[in-house]
C-alpha positions in Angstrom: 26.8 -3.7 7.5 23.2 -3.8 8.6 22.5 -2.2 11.9 21.5 -4.3 14.9 18.0 -4.2 16.2 18.8 -2.2 19.3 20.5 0.5 17.2 17.5 0.6 14.8 15.1 0.9 17.7 17.1 3.8 19.1 17.1 5.6 15.8 13.4 5.1 15.4 12.8 6.4 18.9 14.7 9.6 18.3 13.0 10.2 14.9 9.6 9.6 16.5 10.4 12.1 19.2 11.3 14.6 16.5 8.1 14.0 14.6 6.1 14.3 17.9 7.8 17.7 18.6 7.0 18.9 15.1 3.4 18.0 15.5 3.2 19.6 19.0 4.7 22.9 17.9 2.3 22.9 14.8 -0.7 22.5 17.1 0.5 25.2 19.4 1.1 27.6 16.5 -2.3 27.0 14.9 -4.1 27.3 18.3 -2.5 30.7 19.0 -2.7 32.3 15.6 -6.4 31.2 15.2 -7.2 33.2 18.4 -5.1 36.3 17.7 -5.8 36.8 14.0 -9.1 37.5 12.5 -10.7 34.6 10.6 -10.0 36.4 7.3 -6.3 36.9 8.1 -5.9 33.4 9.6 -7.5 31.9 6.6 -5.1 33.7 4.3 -2.1 32.5 6.4 -3.4 28.9 6.2 -3.9 29.2 2.5 -0.3 30.2 2.0 0.9 27.2 4.0 -1.5 25.0 2.1 -0.1 26.1 -1.3 3.4 25.6 -0.1 2.7 22.2 1.4 0.9 21.0 -1.7 3.6 22.1 -4.2 6.4 20.8 -1.9 5.2 17.3 -2.5 5.8 17.8 -6.2 9.0 19.9 -6.1 10.9 17.7 -3.6 10.7 14.9 -6.2 11.5 12.2 -3.7 15.1 13.5 -3.4 15.2 13.5 0.4 15.0 9.7 0.3 18.0 9.6 -2.0 20.3 10.3 1.0 19.1 7.2 2.8 19.4 5.1 -0.4 22.9 6.1 -1.6 24.9 6.9 1.6 25.0 3.3 2.9 26.3 2.2 -0.6 29.5 4.3 -0.5 32.6 4.6 1.6 32.9 7.2 4.4 35.1 9.5 2.3 32.4 9.6 -0.4 29.5 10.6 1.8 30.1 14.3 1.6 30.1 14.2 -2.2 26.6 12.5 -2.1 25.3 15.1 0.3 26.7 18.0 -1.8 25.2 16.7 -5.0 21.7 16.1 -3.6 21.8 19.4 -1.7 22.8 21.2 -4.8 19.9 19.8 -6.8 17.4 20.7 -4.0 18.9 24.2 -3.9 18.3 24.7 -7.7 14.7 23.3 -7.3 14.2 25.7 -4.4 15.1 28.6 -6.6 12.5 27.7 -9.2 10.0 27.0 -6.5 10.6 30.5 -5.0 10.3 32.1 -8.5 7.0 30.3 -9.1 5.5 31.6 -5.8 6.7 35.2 -6.4 5.7 35.6 -10.0 2.7 33.3 -9.8 1.3 34.8 -6.6 -1.5 36.6 -8.6 -2.5 33.4 -10.3 -2.8 31.6 -7.0 -4.8 34.5 -5.5 -7.2 34.3 -8.4 -7.4 30.5 -8.2 -8.4 30.6 -4.5 -10.3 33.8 -4.8 -8.4 35.7 -2.2 -6.5 38.9 -3.3 -4.5 38.9 0.0 -2.5 35.9 -1.3 -0.9 38.1 -4.0 1.1 40.0 -1.4 1.4 37.2 1.1 3.0 34.8 -1.3 5.5 37.4 -2.5 6.7 37.7 1.1 6.6 33.9 1.6 8.4 33.2 -1.7 11.9 33.0 -0.1 10.9 30.0 2.1 11.4 27.3 -0.6 14.9 28.6 -1.3 15.8 28.2 2.3 13.8 25.1 3.2 14.4 22.8 0.1 18.1 22.2 0.9 17.2 21.3 4.5 14.9 18.4 3.3 16.2 15.0 4.0 18.4 15.8 6.9 16.7 13.1 8.9 17.6 10.6 6.2 21.2 11.6 6.4 21.3 11.4 10.2 19.5 8.1 10.2 21.9 6.6 7.6 24.8 7.7 9.8 23.1 6.4 13.0 22.9 9.9 14.5 19.2 10.4 14.7 19.4 12.0 18.2 20.9 15.0 16.5 17.7 15.3 14.4 15.7 15.6 17.6 17.9 18.5 18.8 17.7 20.1 15.3 13.9 19.8 15.4 13.6 21.4 18.8 15.8 24.3 17.8 14.2 24.9 14.4 10.6 24.5 15.6 11.3 26.8 18.6 12.5 29.5 16.3 9.5 28.9 14.0 7.1 29.3 16.9 8.8 32.4 18.2 9.2 34.2 14.9 5.7 33.5 13.7 3.6 33.8 16.9 5.5 36.3 19.1 5.1 39.4 16.9 1.4 38.6 16.5 0.8 38.3 20.3 3.1 41.0 21.6 2.7 43.7 19.0 -0.8 42.8 17.8 0.4 42.6 14.2 -1.3 40.9 11.3 -0.7 37.8 9.3 1.9 39.3 7.0 4.2 39.7 10.0 3.6 36.0 10.9 4.6 35.1 7.3 7.7 37.3 7.5 8.6 35.5 10.8 8.2 32.2 8.9 10.8 33.4 6.4 13.2 34.4 9.1 12.8 31.1 10.9 13.3 29.3 7.6 16.6 31.1 7.1 17.8 30.1 10.6 16.8 26.4 10.0 18.7 26.6 6.6 21.9 27.8 8.3 21.7 25.2 11.1 21.0 22.4 8.6 24.0 23.3 6.5 26.2 23.3 9.6 25.0 19.9 10.5 25.3 18.5 7.0 28.9 19.6 6.5 30.2 18.7 9.9 28.9 15.1 10.0 32.0 13.6 8.3 34.4 16.3 9.5 38.0 15.4 9.2 37.4 12.8 6.5 39.2 13.4 3.2 36.5 13.9 0.5 36.6 11.7 -2.6 34.3 12.0 -5.6 31.8 9.1 -5.5 30.6 7.1 -8.5 27.0 8.2 -7.8 26.4 10.6 -10.6 23.7 13.2 -11.0 22.2 10.9 -13.6 21.9 8.0 -11.0 20.3 10.4 -8.5 17.8 11.5 -11.2 17.0 7.9 -12.1 16.3 7.2 -8.5 14.2 10.3 -7.9 12.1 10.5 -11.0 9.9 7.4 -10.3 9.4 8.8 -6.8 8.3 12.1 -8.3 5.6 10.2 -10.3 4.6 8.3 -7.1 4.2 11.7 -5.3 1.9 12.9 -8.1 -0.3 9.8 -7.9 -0.2 9.9 -4.1 -1.5 13.4 -4.2 -4.4 12.3 -6.4 -5.2 9.4 -4.2 -5.1 11.4 -1.0 -7.2 14.3 -2.4 -9.9 12.3 -4.3 -12.0 11.6 -1.2 -12.1 15.3 -0.3 -13.0 16.2 -3.9 -15.9 13.9 -4.3 -17.4 14.6 -0.8 -16.9 18.3 -1.2 -18.4 18.4 -4.7 -21.4 16.1 -4.2 -22.3 16.3 -0.6 -21.6 20.0 0.4 -19.3 21.9 2.8 -21.0 20.6 5.9 -20.4 17.0 5.1 -16.9 17.8 3.9 -16.2 19.3 7.3 -17.5 16.2 9.0 -15.4 14.0 6.8 -12.2 16.1 7.2 -12.5 16.0 11.0 -12.9 12.2 11.0 -11.0 10.5 8.1 -7.5 11.0 9.4 -4.7 8.8 10.7 -4.0 9.3 14.4 -0.7 11.3 14.5 1.2 9.0 16.8 0.6 6.1 14.4 1.9 8.0 11.3 4.8 9.4 13.3 6.1 5.9 14.4 5.6 4.4 10.9 7.3 7.3 9.2 10.2 7.2 11.7 10.6 3.4 11.2 10.6 3.8 7.4 13.3 6.5 7.6 15.5 4.2 9.7 15.0 1.1 7.6 15.8 2.6 4.2 19.6 3.0 4.8 19.7 -0.3 6.7 18.1 -2.2 3.8 19.9 -0.2 1.1 23.3 -1.0 2.7 22.6 -4.8 2.9 21.0 -5.6 -0.4 23.6 -6.2 -3.1 23.6 -5.0 -6.7 21.7 -8.1 -7.9 18.9 -7.4 -5.5 19.5 -10.5 -3.4 18.0 -10.4 0.0 20.0 -11.9 2.8 18.6 -13.7 5.9 19.7 -10.6 7.9 17.3 -8.4 5.9 14.4 -10.7 6.6 15.3 -10.8 10.3 15.4 -7.0 10.5 12.1 -6.8 8.6 10.4 -9.3 10.9 11.8 -7.5 14.0 10.7 -4.0 12.9 7.3 -5.2 11.8 6.6 -7.2 15.1 7.7 -4.3 17.3 5.5 -1.8 15.3 2.5 -4.1 15.5 3.0 -4.7 19.2 3.1 -1.0 19.9 0.4 0.2 17.5 -2.3 -2.4 17.5 -3.4 -1.9 21.1 -3.6 1.8 20.5 -5.7 1.3 17.4 -8.1 -1.1 19.2 -8.7 1.6 21.9 -9.1 4.4 19.3 -11.7 2.3 17.4 -13.8 1.6 20.5 -13.6 5.2 21.8 -13.7 6.9 18.5 -16.7 9.1 19.7 -14.7 10.4 22.7 -11.7 11.0 20.6 -13.5 13.1 18.0 -15.7 15.0 20.4 -12.7 15.9 22.5 -10.9 17.4 19.5 -13.7 19.1 17.7 -16.7 19.3 20.0 -20.2 17.7 20.1 -21.2 19.1 16.7 -18.7 16.8 15.0 -19.8 13.6 16.7 -20.8 12.1 13.3 -17.1 12.4 12.3 -16.4 9.4 14.5 -17.9 7.1 11.8 -15.2 8.2 9.4 -12.6 8.0 12.1 -13.5 4.3 12.6 -13.1 3.7 8.9 -9.6 5.3 8.9 -8.5 3.5 12.1 -9.5 0.2 10.6 -7.3 1.0 7.6 -4.4 1.9 9.9 -4.2 -1.8 11.0 -2.7 -2.5 7.5 -0.9 0.8 6.9 1.5 0.4 9.7 3.6 -1.9 7.5 6.6 0.1 6.2 6.8 -1.3 2.6 8.6 1.6 1.0 12.1 1.2 2.5 12.5 -2.3 1.2 10.9 -1.5 -2.1 13.2 1.5 -2.6 16.3 -0.5 -1.5 15.3 -3.2 -4.1 15.2 -0.5 -6.7 11.5 -1.1 -7.3 10.6 2.6 -7.8 9.1 2.0 -11.2 6.9 -0.7 -9.8 5.8 1.6 -7.0 5.0 4.3 -9.5 2.8 1.9 -11.5 1.0 0.6 -8.4 0.2 4.2 -7.3 -0.9 5.1 -10.9 -3.4 2.3 -11.1 -4.5 3.0 -7.6 -5.1 6.7 -8.5 -7.3 5.7 -11.5 -9.1 3.0 -9.5 -10.0 5.3 -6.6 -11.3 8.1 -8.9 -13.4 5.7 -10.9 -14.8 3.7 -8.1 -15.6 6.7 -5.9 -17.4 8.3 -8.7 -19.4 5.1 -9.2 -20.1 5.0 -5.4 -21.5 8.5 -5.6 -23.8 7.6 -8.6 -25.0 4.2 -7.2 -25.2 4.8 -3.5 -25.3 8.6 -3.2 -23.7 8.3 0.2 -20.5 10.0 1.6 -19.9 6.8 3.7 -19.7 4.8 0.4 -16.9 7.1 -0.7 -15.0 6.4 2.5 -15.6 2.6 2.2 -14.3 2.6 -1.4 -11.2 4.6 -0.3 -10.4 1.9 2.4 -10.9 -1.0 -0.1 -8.7 0.6 -2.8 -6.0 1.3 -0.2 -6.1 -2.3 0.9 -5.7 -3.4 -2.7 -2.6 -1.2 -3.1 -1.1 -2.7 0.1 -1.7 -6.2 -1.3 0.3 -5.5 -4.4 3.1 -4.0 -2.4 3.2 -7.0 -0.1 3.1 -9.4 -3.1 6.2 -7.8 -4.6 8.1 -8.1 -1.3 6.9 -11.7 -0.7 8.3 -12.6 -4.1 11.6 -10.9 -3.3 11.8 -13.0 -0.1 10.6 -16.1 -2.1 7.8 -16.8 0.4 4.0 -16.7 0.5 2.3 -13.3 1.3 0.8 -14.8 4.5 4.3 -15.8 5.7 5.4 -12.1 5.4 3.4 -11.2 8.5 3.2 -12.6 12.0 -0.4 -13.5 11.5 -0.8 -15.7 14.6 0.7 -12.9 16.8 -1.6 -10.3 15.2 -4.7 -12.4 15.8 -3.8 -13.1 19.4 -3.0 -9.4 20.0 -6.2 -8.1 18.5 -8.3 -10.7 20.3 -6.6 -10.0 23.6 -7.0 -6.3 23.3 -10.6 -6.6 22.0 -11.5 -8.8 25.0 -9.8 -6.4 27.4 -11.9 -3.5 25.9 -15.1 -5.5 26.1 -14.6 -6.3 29.8 -13.7 -2.7 30.6 -16.8 -1.4 28.7 -19.1 -3.8 30.5 -17.5 -2.8 33.9 -17.8 0.9 33.3 -21.3 0.7 32.0 -22.4 0.0 35.6 -21.3 3.6 36.5 -23.1 6.8 35.4 -20.1 8.8 34.1 -19.7 10.9 31.0 -17.9 9.8 27.9 -14.7 11.8 28.7 -14.3 10.4 32.2 -15.1 6.9 30.9 -12.4 7.2 28.1 -9.8 8.3 30.7 -10.6 5.5 33.2 -10.8 3.0 30.4 -7.5 4.1 29.0 -5.7 3.6 32.3 -7.2 0.2 32.9 -6.6 -0.9 29.3 -2.9 0.2 29.5 -2.4 -1.9 32.6 -4.1 -4.9 31.1 -2.1 -4.7 27.9 1.3 -4.2 29.6 0.9 -6.8 32.3 -1.5 -9.4 30.8 -1.7 -9.3 27.0 2.0 -8.6 26.4 2.9 -11.4 28.8 0.6 -13.9 27.0 2.4 -13.0 23.7 5.8 -13.1 25.4 6.7 -9.5 24.6 9.0 -7.6 27.0 8.0 -3.9 26.6 11.3 -2.9 28.3 13.1 -4.3 25.3 12.1 -1.2 23.4 13.4 1.1 26.0 16.7 -0.6 26.9 18.6 0.3 23.7 17.4 3.9 24.1 18.4 4.2 27.7 21.8 2.6 27.1 22.7 4.9 24.2 25.9 6.7 24.9 
């Protein structure tokens, strides 16, 4: 049965809190290590994390999403069998990943021209063995409507990660290798806790072998693996062209501006995680979409838009203050890139993937990502030749992403047997953007009469804007903000 809106809202809330905690702990860790380690040692540490994060996209093969896809399709006594099979595959992949890091450490050191990586990666090589089996735990908990456990797991695992990596460096004044060793210890602790959670979720239920074979899991994951490859190309193409043709200084400016605001990506990712098992459990084998699926899609999309659009309008207007606060005056030019990226976020808040995966459209997704990868490489190269401007690269990136979103939306519209325009609450979107834009215009005109710096202006504007949105704009639209909080506060 498909979950009710209140339940879905609660699940999204807890996953968002978990993502926010992850982001917060990451920022604290980076801030501390960058101050206590030399630039050379800190750079080596970050390179290790970069190598691991890049390869993780490929090695995970989309398997974590398989939990959310298959669990809603089986009976309760078959759930543990699904968890065991996917976890076993991830464990085997983790072994190969670890072996690659250990025996390929010298190759990575030569590739990045840092001999320290040879030793560092050998120490770090156990991490994939421990961490791969923990992937997807949020998908399991979301499918079983127990996302609040994920928040507790995140707090516990990230606390150990922070303590094990940072504390030895601060207290004992030890180098980056000890921080890496601490990372390994924290990974082992997370591994043990994740296993305990996985195997106690359906405690007391007699286990029965499911009809979901390793072959079916492979058939689900393989197209997602291709999607991951193409997504990696799409996300890295901008950085490649700007770095290669416009130099390191412009690359730094671009990197500090062309990013999605974390709160936006966290909410969208959490919503997607919750919706996958919901859609997967409701759509039948023939791929027929019920009215309930459309209702849940509309509800989730409207709530996401109502929460995110006002924030995006504010970020677009105060991009300068946002970027300067994070990186300093020397990166004020990054605000141009930030505006490009914020504009794109207005369209990227739509969680297409859960419904596409539930419909079994993984091959279609893979093709769309493949064509997008070729398009973005070709068009950005042409932009460099014709316009010779880094801004042209950013504009092309936005246009190509919009094209990909269009093809995703077209597939879903066909599945619902409606027009693309009917897939979205266009009237509500226009009223919301217009109302928020008008509110920002009035606030900007009002504050322009006072001689205050950009930071103070942004803070005052933020408070006034929040009040106007909550008590004026939302009321005009007919949105009760407390409707988001009630299911969370009532959760037993």
